[in-house]
N, C-alpha and C positions, 0 to 999 in steps of 0.2 A: 644544510637540508634543503632540498628544492620542494617548494610547497605546490600542491595541486591547486588548481584554481575552482573550487567550490562555490557556486553562485547562489545554490538553494538548500536549505536545510530544512528536513521533514523527519517525523518518527512515526512508527507503525507500532499500534498497540492491540493487546489479543482482546481486550475488553472484557476481562474475566469477571465471573460473579459467582457466589456460593449458592448453592442448589436450593438452599431453603431461605435464601434472602437476595434475590436477583437485582432489586431495585439499588440497594447499597452499592454493588460492585458496579453497575452502570452508571450511577451518579459519579461514582469516584473516576470513572473514564471519562464523562463529560466534563469533570473538574481539571483533568488531566489536558483536555483539550485547552481549555480557559488557561491553565498554567503555562502550556507551550507557546500560547498567543502573546500572553503579557510578557514572557522572556524574549521576544523576539523570532521564534520559529516561523518559517515560511510555511510549513505544511504539516497537518495533524491527520494521520490516516489510521483506519479500523479494519481488523480481519474480519470476513464474513465467515461464519462457522455453523455448520447444522448438526444438531442432535448434542450439541456440546455445551458447556456452560461458558458460551460467548455470544456474538452478535449474530442472529440468525437472520437480520434483515438490514443491510448496512443503509439502504436508502432512509429507513424509517429513524435509524440512529443518527444520521448525517443531518437529516431534517432538524432533530433536537437539537444538534451541535451547532446547526446554521443559526439558531435563536439564542445560544449561550456566546458567542463569539462573532467578531464583526470583519476580521480581516484575514486571518489564517486561510489556506486552503484545505478543503476538506476531501479527504481522499477514501477510498476502500480499495483494498489489495488482499484478496482478488474475490470477485463473484464469480462462482462455479457455475457455468453458464448452463450445465444440464439442468439444473431444477428450475431454470426461468421462463416464463412466457415473454417472448421478444418484445410484443408491444406493450403489454400490463407492465413489464420493468422499465421500458422505456418511460412509461406514464409517471411511474412512481420516482426516477430519478430525475426527470424533468422538473416535477413539480418541487422536489426538494432543492434543485438547483437553483428555482425562481426563488424560492423562500430564503436560500443564502445569498441572493443577489450574484450568482454566478462564479460560485466558489468551489463548485464540486469537481473531483479529479476521480474519474471512474475506472477500475481497473478490472479485468475479467481474465479468467482462466478457463479451459476447457476441462472435462472429467466430471466424475459424479461420485463424492465421497460418500461412503456408507449406502452405496448403491443397493446392496441386497436389502436394506432396511427401508430405504426412502423410495427408490423407484415405483414402487406399485402404489405407494402414497401420493406421490405428486402426479401420476400420470394414470388415465384411464387407458387400459389397452395395451399393446407391446411396445413398450418405450424403447427396448432394445433395438427396435427397427428405426428409431428416429434420428435425424441428424443432429447428435448434442455436440457437435463440434465447432469449428471454425466457423460454419456456415450459420449457426445460431448467435454466434456473436455478430457477425456482419448483418442479421437481422435488426438486432438492436439498435446497432449504429444507423442503419437506415431509417428505422424506425424516428430515431431522434433528429433526423434532417428536416421532418415536418412536412413531408410533401402532402398535398391535398389528395384525399381519397374520392376515387370514382372519377366520373368525366366532368368537363367545366361546368357543366350545369346541375351536377349533384349537390343538394343541399340538404341540410335535416333542420328540423325544427324542435326548438325548445320554448319553454314560456317566455315570451316577449322577445325572442330573439330567431332569426333565421341565418344560418352561417353554412359555410362550405366545411365540409368535416376533415378534420387532422387531429395529430396528437395534440392534445391540450393539457396543461399549458404548454407552449412551446417555448422553449429557451434555445435560441439559436446558437448560442456559442458553445454549447456542451459537446456537440458532434466532435469539437477539436480538442477535447479534453477527456479523450479515451485513451487508456492504456492496455496493453496487454503484458500478463506476466510470462515471459518467455524464458523456457528453461533449455530448448533444444534448438539445432539450427534450422530445422523445419518451422518450430513456431515463431522464431524472430524473424524468417524470411517472410512468413506470412504476415506478421505485425507490420513489417516495412512496407510489403506491398501494397497493404490496405490503407497506409498513412497513419496507423496507430502508434502512438508513444509506447516506449520499452519500459518495463519493469524488469530488473534483473537482480535477485536477491541472493542469499547464501546457498542456494541450492540450485545445482545445473546437472545436465546429463553428461556424461564423458563418453564423447564422440572422438576417437582416434586418439585419447590421452586420458591418463590417470590424474593430471593434475589440475586442481580447481582452477587455478588462476590462468593456465594457458586455456581452458575449456571455455571461461567467460570471456577473455580476451576476444577467443574466436567468434563467440556469440554476438559481441558488439560491433566486430569488424563485418561480420557478415550481415548484421542490420543496416549498417551505414551503407554497406555497398549496395543493398538492395532498394535502398530508399528511392523513390521517383526523383529524378531532378528536379530541384528548386523546392521540394517538400522539407518545410522545416518543423521538426517534432523534437520531442523530449526523450531523453535518458536519465532514469534515477536508478542509481546503484544502492541495493540494501546491504547493510551489515550489522551484525550483533556487536555493537561496542558498548563495553561497561566500565566507564572510569570510577576508581573509588577515591579520588582526591579527598573529597569532603565526607565521605562514609567514616562511620565508626568501626573500631577492630572486628566487631562481630559479623558487620555486613561484607567487610571486606573479606572475612575468611568465607562466608557465605557466597560471595562472588566466586571466589577461587574454586570452591568446591562445584559450583556450577559449572564452570568452565571444564573443569577437570573429568566430571561426569559425561561430557559430551565430545570430549577430544577424540575418542577411539573411532568416531564416524568419520572423521577427517582423514583417516589414514589410508583407505582405500575405497575404490567404487562400491556401492551397495546396489544388490538384488539385480533382476534381470535388464534392467533399464540404465543400469550403472550409473547411479545417482552418486553426486559429489557433492559434499558440504565443505563449506568454506569454515576454517577455525573462528572461534569466537576471540574478539579483540579484548581483552580485560587487563587491567592494570592501572597505573598510574598515567595521568595525561603524558607525562613524558615517555613513557613505554609506549603508550598507543600511538602517539605522533611517531615514533620511530618506524612501528609496523605499517602505518598508512602511507608514509613517505616511500617505503620500499615495495608498494602494492601497485603495481602497474595499471591495474584495473581501476584504482581510484583516481590515478592521474587521468583517465582516458573519459572519465564522468564529470560533468559539471553539478550534478544533482545527487546528494548524498542524503540517505533516509536511513536512521537508526531504526532497527529492528527490535523492539524492545522483548525480554523473556517473557515466556508465559507465567512463569512462577513466581512473579513478584509482586510487591505490593505497592500503592500508588506513591508512598512516601519516597521508596527506593526509585521509581521512575522517576519523581521529580529531582531527587539527587543526580540521576544519570544525565536528565537533560540539562540540568544546572551545570554540571561539569564539563558536558560536552560543548554548551552554548559558550561559556566563559573561557574554558581552557584548550578546547581542542579546535572547535570550527575556526575562530579566527586566525589560528596559525595554518589554516588549509585555503586562507584567501577569501572566506565567508564574512559577510558583513551583515548585522541585524537589520530587518526592516528599518527600525528608527535608529540610525547609528548614534544619536544622542542620548539614547536611554540609559539610566544609571544601572551600573552592575547591581544585582540585587543578591541578597544573602542567600546562602544554600539554605534549602528547607529544613525545618527541624522535624525529627522523626517523633511520630507519636509514643508515648509509653504503651509497652505491651508488645511493640512491632519489632 
């Protein structure tokens, strides 16, 4: 079996919590970030979700995660740009990046989830006429560059200080750590032309094909073809990977049931946009490695990001991360940040879970 060369291993988690007890769920997600760092993962990412039991402000959550971790990259995938003020969001992200000492990885998407409920709450006036697409992402990126505002002689006064105005605090490297979640040829071309890193997950648009793998390979090819010459960017591939080697019998059955319940959506394009879904990769480490070795998209990407299911608990997430880190990722060419770190035992499930 020829192994792909994975150089970076990360995970994406939904950050679920119970309606009556949000603190517990958010605290468990922070602990998952700590656990991922402890066993050697390179990155930990959070979803941003509105009106749901999840993180509504990735910048706030990642600022907290930055205080609980020291090394691991802290990402968000993805911030729907339609609900954000380009300058205010840039301020929040820059502040969180400074607090984490330059570890943020910021992913964007277009669109307005739940627009019929949220649009009028976020905006005064007819938001339907606003540019809430690529141009709004470009404005955030431009603000992160930290150019001074006004002419050369423009200053602002604050107590004990006179200074030229610009985004504060300014984190110069953050502008190079911006990602776009591209699911169509048009979006990947835009990301490449603007020098953004590319996130490609388990959902793409079927353009001229009904096959998920073909469609995703086309996206990666188009992205790299469109990149300006000499521009160095990153491409991260997302996959739902659920090994159950260290899981008990009941958990294994739950994982199989989870995958079976989602299989039908992978059989044909869905909806007017012809959305294609990748099959979940569930089984023993040996079975998973066989499937990944046969996936040409995995072979074309150097960064792998586990997309953790929405429905699971922290103990199950930790078991999945443990098995991937120890049984799967090394066989794909990946090495942990600290190659001398000892192998940790599989996490013990709490009673009642």
